[in-house]
C-alpha positions in Angstrom: -100.1 95.9 -17.4 -103.3 93.9 -16.7 -105.2 95.0 -13.8 -104.2 91.8 -11.7 -100.5 92.8 -11.6 -102.0 96.2 -10.9 -104.2 95.1 -7.7 -101.1 93.0 -6.8 -98.6 95.3 -7.1 -100.8 98.3 -5.2 -100.9 95.2 -2.5 -97.1 94.8 -2.1 -96.7 98.6 -1.5 -99.3 98.8 0.8 -98.1 95.9 3.3 -94.6 97.6 2.6 -95.9 100.8 3.6 -98.0 99.3 6.5 -95.1 97.4 7.4 -93.3 100.4 7.6 -95.9 102.0 10.2 -96.2 99.0 12.5 -92.0 99.1 12.9 -92.7 102.4 14.0 -94.6 101.4 16.5 -93.1 98.0 17.3 -89.9 100.4 18.7 -92.6 101.6 21.4 -93.2 98.1 22.4 -89.2 97.0 22.2 -88.6 99.9 24.5 -91.1 99.7 27.1 -92.6 96.2 27.6 -89.5 95.5 29.1 -89.2 98.6 31.4 -93.1 97.9 31.9 -94.3 101.4 31.2 -97.6 101.7 29.4 -97.9 101.9 25.5 -99.9 104.8 25.4 -98.5 107.2 27.6 -96.4 109.3 27.6 -96.0 110.3 24.1 -92.8 109.2 22.3 -90.0 111.8 24.1 -86.2 111.5 23.7 -84.9 109.8 27.0 -82.1 111.7 27.2 -83.9 115.4 27.3 -87.7 114.0 26.9 -88.2 116.6 24.1 -91.7 114.8 23.1 -91.7 114.0 19.3 -93.9 116.1 17.0 -95.3 113.8 14.3 -92.8 115.0 11.6 -89.9 113.8 13.9 -92.0 110.5 13.5 -91.6 109.6 10.0 -90.7 105.7 9.8 -86.9 106.0 8.3 -87.2 109.9 6.9 -87.4 111.3 10.5 -83.9 109.3 11.2 -82.4 110.9 8.1 -83.4 114.1 8.0 -82.4 114.7 11.8 -79.1 113.2 11.0 -79.7 110.0 13.5 -79.7 113.2 16.5 -82.7 114.2 18.7 -84.2 117.7 17.3 -83.7 119.5 20.7 -80.2 117.9 22.5 -78.8 116.2 19.7 -78.2 113.2 21.3 -77.5 110.4 19.0 -80.5 108.3 18.0 -79.8 104.5 18.0 -80.1 103.0 14.4 -81.5 99.9 16.1 -85.3 102.2 15.5 -84.5 102.4 11.7 -83.4 98.9 11.8 -86.8 97.6 13.4 -88.7 99.7 11.1 -86.8 98.8 7.6 -86.8 94.8 8.7 -91.0 95.0 9.7 -91.2 96.5 6.0 -89.4 94.0 4.2 -90.8 91.1 6.3 -94.2 92.7 5.4 -93.8 93.0 2.4 -92.4 89.3 2.1 -95.5 88.0 3.9 -97.9 89.6 0.9 -95.3 88.0 -2.0 -95.4 84.6 -0.1 -99.2 84.2 0.5 -100.9 87.2 -1.1 -102.4 84.8 -4.1 -102.4 81.8 -1.5 -104.5 83.5 0.6 -105.2 86.6 2.8 -105.9 85.3 5.6 -102.2 83.6 5.4 -100.8 86.9 4.3 -101.9 89.2 7.8 -101.3 85.9 9.8 -97.8 85.9 8.2 -97.4 89.6 8.6 -98.5 89.7 12.7 -96.5 86.5 13.2 -93.0 88.7 12.0 -94.0 91.7 14.2 -94.2 89.5 16.7 -90.7 88.0 16.1 -89.2 91.2 15.7 -90.3 92.5 19.1 -88.7 89.1 20.3 -85.5 89.4 18.8 -84.6 92.6 19.7 -85.6 92.1 23.6 -83.8 89.2 24.0 -80.9 90.8 22.0 -80.9 93.8 24.6 -82.5 92.3 27.7 -82.4 88.3 27.6 -85.8 88.2 28.4 -89.0 87.1 25.9 -92.5 87.7 27.3 -95.1 84.9 27.8 -97.6 87.7 26.0 -95.8 87.1 22.7 -95.7 83.5 23.1 -99.4 83.6 23.6 -100.0 85.9 20.3 -98.1 83.5 18.1 -99.7 80.4 19.7 -103.4 82.5 18.9 -101.5 83.6 15.2 -101.1 79.4 14.9 -104.8 78.7 16.0 -106.2 81.1 13.6 -103.9 80.0 10.7 -104.6 76.5 11.5 -109.1 76.8 11.3 -108.4 78.7 7.9 -106.3 75.4 6.4 -108.6 74.1 3.9 -106.2 70.3 4.9 -107.4 71.3 8.3 -106.5 68.5 10.7 -106.8 68.7 14.3 -104.7 65.6 15.1 -101.8 66.4 12.6 -101.7 69.9 14.4 -101.5 68.6 17.9 -99.2 66.3 16.7 -97.1 69.4 15.3 -97.3 71.3 18.8 -96.1 68.9 21.0 -93.4 67.8 18.7 -91.7 71.0 18.6 -92.3 71.9 22.5 -91.2 68.5 23.0 -88.1 69.0 21.0 -87.4 72.3 22.9 -87.6 70.7 26.1 -85.7 68.0 25.2 -82.9 70.6 24.2 -83.3 72.4 27.0 -83.0 69.4 29.5 -80.0 67.6 27.5 -77.9 71.3 28.2 -78.8 71.1 31.5 -78.1 67.6 32.6 -75.0 68.0 30.8 -73.8 71.8 31.3 -75.3 71.9 34.7 -77.0 75.6 33.8 -80.0 76.6 31.6 -80.0 76.4 27.9 -82.8 78.0 27.3 -84.8 80.5 29.3 -88.8 79.5 30.0 -90.7 82.8 28.5 -92.0 85.1 30.8 -89.4 87.4 33.0 -87.1 84.2 33.1 -83.5 85.4 31.9 -81.6 83.3 29.8 -77.9 82.6 30.6 -75.6 83.6 28.2 
């Protein structure tokens, strides 16, 4: 095996491990953002008995398996969603590396970060029917960075693509509201989707 293959394999392993760790943090985001809580404090804890998790209770996937899906203190059931988020993010980061690493490390990083934002959006929307503006703004910022690093950069084509994408969703929302007389798509922020 050549050194190039070795370094590429190491990059894939690193992407998977980092994706798993970031996935653990995404669980904090998914739980706390809709509740209006700080991401920094308090420390991770059991929502039932308030037991403060130790570092060994926070190892992605492994802690869930070792604890049998239950809190170490009160034995309350831990939702499998936490592990699903970690695994999903790991796979998406690995996929980002596989698809883009050899083409552009910048694109690989942007794709991985965008994937994590979409994971947050998906799980928050699934539970709370909310999409927060901060996630949309992060995705816009990542799109701008990706456009800047595009070797075939054309401001006009990116503007047309952005306006076209917005117009398509706006048209869907307008048609649904006109025909059904209720919201078909939320407006972001704290808008509730009527489903």
